[in-house]
C-alpha positions in Angstrom: -2.4 -16.8 9.5 -3.6 -13.2 9.2 -6.6 -12.0 7.3 -5.9 -10.7 3.8 -7.0 -7.2 2.9 -6.9 -4.9 -0.1 -6.7 -1.1 0.5 -7.9 1.2 -2.2 -5.8 4.2 -3.4 -7.4 6.7 -1.1 -6.4 4.6 1.9 -2.8 4.7 0.6 -3.0 8.4 0.1 -4.4 9.1 3.6 -2.1 6.6 5.2 1.0 8.2 3.6 -0.1 11.8 4.1 -1.6 11.7 7.6 0.3 9.7 10.2 -2.5 10.0 12.8 -5.4 8.9 10.5 -7.4 5.7 10.6 -5.8 4.8 7.3 -2.3 5.0 8.8 -3.6 2.8 11.6 -4.7 0.2 9.0 -1.1 0.2 7.7 0.2 -0.4 11.3 -1.9 -3.6 11.4 0.0 -4.7 8.3 3.4 -3.8 10.0 2.3 -5.8 13.0 1.6 -8.8 10.9 -2.0 -8.9 11.9 -3.2 -8.2 8.3 -1.7 -9.4 5.0 -2.0 -6.5 2.6 -2.5 -7.8 -1.0 -1.2 -5.8 -3.9 -1.2 -6.1 -7.7 1.1 -4.5 -10.2 -1.9 -2.5 -11.5 -2.8 -1.2 -8.0 0.9 -0.5 -7.3 1.2 1.6 -10.4 -1.9 3.6 -9.4 -0.6 4.2 -5.9 2.8 5.4 -7.3 1.0 7.7 -9.7 -1.4 9.2 -7.2 1.2 9.7 -4.4 3.5 11.4 -6.9 1.0 13.9 -8.3 2.3 17.5 -7.8 -1.2 18.9 -6.8 -1.5 16.2 -4.0 2.1 16.8 -2.9 1.3 20.5 -2.7 -1.9 19.8 -0.6 0.0 17.4 1.6 3.5 18.7 2.2 4.5 15.4 3.9 4.3 13.7 0.5 7.8 14.5 -0.5 9.3 12.3 -3.2 11.6 10.8 -0.5 8.7 10.0 1.8 6.6 8.6 -1.0 9.5 6.4 -2.1 10.0 5.1 1.4 6.3 4.5 2.0 5.8 2.6 -1.2 9.0 0.5 -0.6 7.7 -0.4 2.8 4.3 -1.3 1.4 5.9 -3.4 -1.4 8.2 -5.2 1.1 5.3 -6.1 3.4 2.6 -6.9 0.9 1.7 -10.1 -0.9 2.1 -9.4 -4.6 -0.7 -11.0 -6.7 0.2 -11.0 -10.3 -2.6 -13.3 -11.7 -5.7 -11.1 -11.3 -8.7 -12.2 -13.4 -11.4 -9.8 -14.3 -14.3 -11.3 -12.5 -16.0 -8.0 -11.6 -16.8 -4.9 -13.5 -18.0 -1.7 -11.8 -20.6 0.1 -13.8 -20.8 3.1 -11.5 -17.0 3.6 -11.5 -14.9 1.3 -13.7 -11.7 2.4 -11.8 -13.0 0.4 -8.8 -12.9 -2.9 -10.5 -9.2 -3.6 -10.1 -9.6 -3.5 -6.3 -12.5 -5.9 -6.2 -10.7 -8.2 -8.8 -7.5 -8.2 -6.7 -9.5 -8.9 -3.5 -11.2 -11.9 -5.2 -7.9 -13.2 -6.8 -6.1 -12.9 -3.4 -8.9 -14.5 -1.4 -9.0 -11.3 0.7 -11.5 -11.1 3.5 -11.6 -7.2 3.4 -11.5 -4.4 0.9 -10.9 -1.1 2.7 -12.1 2.0 1.1 -13.8 5.4 1.6 -15.4 5.1 -1.9 -19.2 5.1 -1.7 -19.5 3.2 -5.0 -17.6 0.3 -3.4 -19.2 0.7 0.1 -22.7 0.5 -1.5 -21.9 -3.0 -2.7 -22.5 -4.1 0.9 -26.0 -2.8 0.9 -28.3 -5.8 0.2 -31.3 -3.4 -0.3 -29.6 -2.2 -3.5 -29.8 -4.5 -6.5 -26.1 -4.2 -7.2 -25.4 -4.9 -3.5 -27.6 -8.0 -3.4 -25.9 -9.3 -6.5 -22.4 -8.6 -5.2 -23.1 -10.3 -1.8 -24.4 -13.4 -3.6 -21.4 -13.5 -5.9 -18.7 -12.7 -3.3 -20.0 -13.7 0.1 -16.5 -13.9 1.6 -15.5 -10.4 0.8 -16.5 -7.5 3.1 -16.0 -3.9 1.9 -15.7 -1.4 4.7 -14.1 2.0 5.5 -10.9 2.3 7.6 -12.7 3.0 10.9 -14.9 -0.1 10.5 -11.9 -2.2 9.4 -10.1 -1.2 12.6 -13.1 -2.2 14.7 -12.6 -5.8 13.2 -9.3 -5.8 15.3 -10.4 -4.8 18.8 -6.9 -4.6 20.2 -5.6 -2.5 17.3 -3.4 0.3 18.3 -5.0 3.4 16.9 -2.5 5.9 18.1 0.7 6.0 16.1 3.4 3.9 17.6 7.0 3.9 16.4 6.5 3.6 12.6 9.2 2.0 10.5 9.5 5.2 8.5 8.0 8.6 9.0 7.4 11.5 6.7 9.7 14.4 7.4 
């Protein structure tokens, strides 16, 4: 059984837009069956919204509507959809972060992968919110894509043959 993980929206963006990025390598772990990606309807809606924003598509020309559709369809096919997500966590610093933590808790995920400092700070026990978080959710580790990849020492960081590529 593979470890369960939740990726935040920026990881989806970077994974879709930059094939050679650490975020894309995180998705390859999912494709290889080494990680079970957990997804909720709320997170899926945000991913669809963000990846379809005209300004981001302008900034990242690879985010064509066709590629976004293919990327999201691949994610949906490979992910474990969790529909019953209780609100057990609220994020005072950034309320938009709460759905990711709540999904990770509901799914029994071991990892939450993010580049968001508000979330990453929850791992710092020297901070009051970090100490509280670690006590409440000791089985959940929040880390950035590079640190996540280090958890899988034999992970292929260079892009292999992806199931679908941006044009």
